[in-house]
N, CA, C and O of each residue as an XYZ file, in Angstrom:
156
protein
N     184.349    169.776    139.523
C     183.614    169.858    138.263
C     183.430    168.788    137.543
O     184.290    167.928    137.349
N     181.838    168.779    136.932
C     181.153    167.525    136.753
C     181.775    167.515    135.088
O     182.443    168.457    134.662
N     181.464    166.403    134.324
C     181.598    165.990    132.991
C     180.709    166.921    132.404
O     180.923    166.917    131.192
N     179.769    167.750    132.715
C     179.116    168.865    131.736
C     179.061    170.375    131.979
O     178.324    171.194    131.429
N     180.114    170.599    133.039
C     180.480    171.792    132.900
C     181.978    171.843    132.363
O     182.890    171.031    132.521
N     181.940    173.215    131.589
C     182.816    173.869    130.768
C     183.509    174.705    131.610
O     183.086    175.401    132.533
N     185.090    174.495    131.010
C     185.847    175.127    132.153
C     186.140    176.481    131.428
O     186.207    176.556    130.201
N     186.319    177.597    132.306
C     186.686    178.898    131.718
C     187.898    178.720    130.673
O     188.971    178.217    131.007
N     187.613    179.194    129.348
C     188.790    179.228    128.614
C     189.118    177.927    127.777
O     190.096    177.912    127.029
N     188.391    176.980    127.898
C     188.334    175.690    127.007
C     187.751    175.603    126.312
O     186.762    176.311    126.123
N     188.167    174.591    125.563
C     187.171    174.157    124.048
C     186.116    173.394    124.681
O     185.997    172.639    125.645
N     185.159    174.048    123.461
C     183.474    173.413    124.173
C     183.436    172.531    123.729
O     182.428    171.934    124.108
N     184.300    171.687    122.681
C     184.126    169.896    122.144
C     184.773    169.338    123.774
O     184.250    168.889    124.794
N     185.911    169.595    123.422
C     186.632    168.347    124.258
C     186.855    168.646    125.949
O     187.236    167.931    126.876
N     186.394    170.146    125.844
C     186.832    170.868    127.478
C     188.167    170.904    127.780
O     188.624    170.538    128.863
N     188.812    171.331    126.862
C     190.486    171.376    127.095
C     191.134    169.663    127.222
O     192.335    169.417    127.340
N     190.138    168.709    127.169
C     191.327    167.340    127.984
C     190.828    166.228    126.439
O     191.405    165.141    126.397
N     189.825    166.538    125.295
C     190.839    166.033    124.383
C     189.498    164.835    124.415
O     188.988    164.327    125.414
N     189.196    164.633    123.130
C     188.345    163.531    122.221
C     188.902    162.573    121.245
O     188.081    161.954    120.568
N     190.295    162.320    121.038
C     191.106    161.817    120.185
C     191.760    161.084    120.764
O     192.808    160.861    120.159
N     191.634    160.374    122.025
C     192.199    159.264    122.707
C     193.299    159.486    123.152
O     193.687    158.689    124.006
N     194.106    160.478    122.817
C     195.541    161.038    123.425
C     195.410    161.847    124.319
O     196.354    162.539    124.700
N     194.338    161.909    124.775
C     193.876    162.786    126.549
C     194.462    164.404    125.905
O     194.630    165.215    126.816
N     194.810    164.997    124.347
C     195.511    166.076    123.972
C     194.490    166.909    124.350
O     193.969    167.205    125.425
N     194.286    167.306    122.850
C     193.195    168.364    122.333
C     192.038    167.523    120.830
O     192.208    166.545    120.102
N     191.185    168.315    120.937
C     190.329    167.518    119.763
C     190.861    168.703    118.585
O     191.265    169.858    118.718
N     190.695    168.008    117.635
C     190.108    168.567    116.074
C     189.843    169.988    115.769
O     190.422    170.699    114.947
N     188.924    170.269    116.523
C     188.639    171.805    117.016
C     189.930    172.370    117.722
O     189.725    173.529    118.084
N     190.756    172.077    117.926
C     191.371    172.739    119.134
C     192.703    173.182    118.019
O     193.403    174.168    118.250
N     192.931    172.224    116.708
C     194.079    172.385    116.434
C     193.642    173.009    114.752
O     194.385    173.179    113.785
N     192.284    173.226    114.876
C     191.744    174.220    113.372
C     191.311    173.396    112.188
O     191.127    173.821    111.047
N     191.122    171.669    112.786
C     190.465    170.879    111.818
C     189.160    170.248    111.762
O     188.757    169.319    111.062
N     188.379    171.197    112.963
C     187.068    170.213    113.454
C     186.015    171.316    112.974
O     186.315    172.360    112.394
N     184.820    170.928    113.294
C     183.889    171.638    112.719
C     183.492    172.871    113.280
O     182.930    173.790    112.685
N     183.765    172.835    114.260
C     183.903    173.855    115.642
C     185.170    174.787    115.957
O     185.453    175.300    117.040
N     185.740    174.864    114.953
C     187.258    175.429    115.214
C     187.450    176.498    115.889
O     187.139    177.565    115.362
N     187.923    176.486    117.016
C     188.199    177.653    117.903
C     189.250    178.506    117.633
O     189.090    179.709    117.840
N     190.328    178.075    117.192
C     191.342    178.241    117.036
C     192.338    178.578    118.003
O     193.035    179.590    117.926
N     192.402    177.732    118.907
C     193.130    177.667    119.995
C     194.627    177.233    120.021
O     195.241    177.198    121.087
């Protein structure tokens, strides 16, 4: 899988890998980002 591909069911912002430096999830995953998906 390349970095451009989105894994099924994963966040379209961090792709389930996290963007906040801890490798967990991004703010959108937790409902505090601008693209909140409610995961």
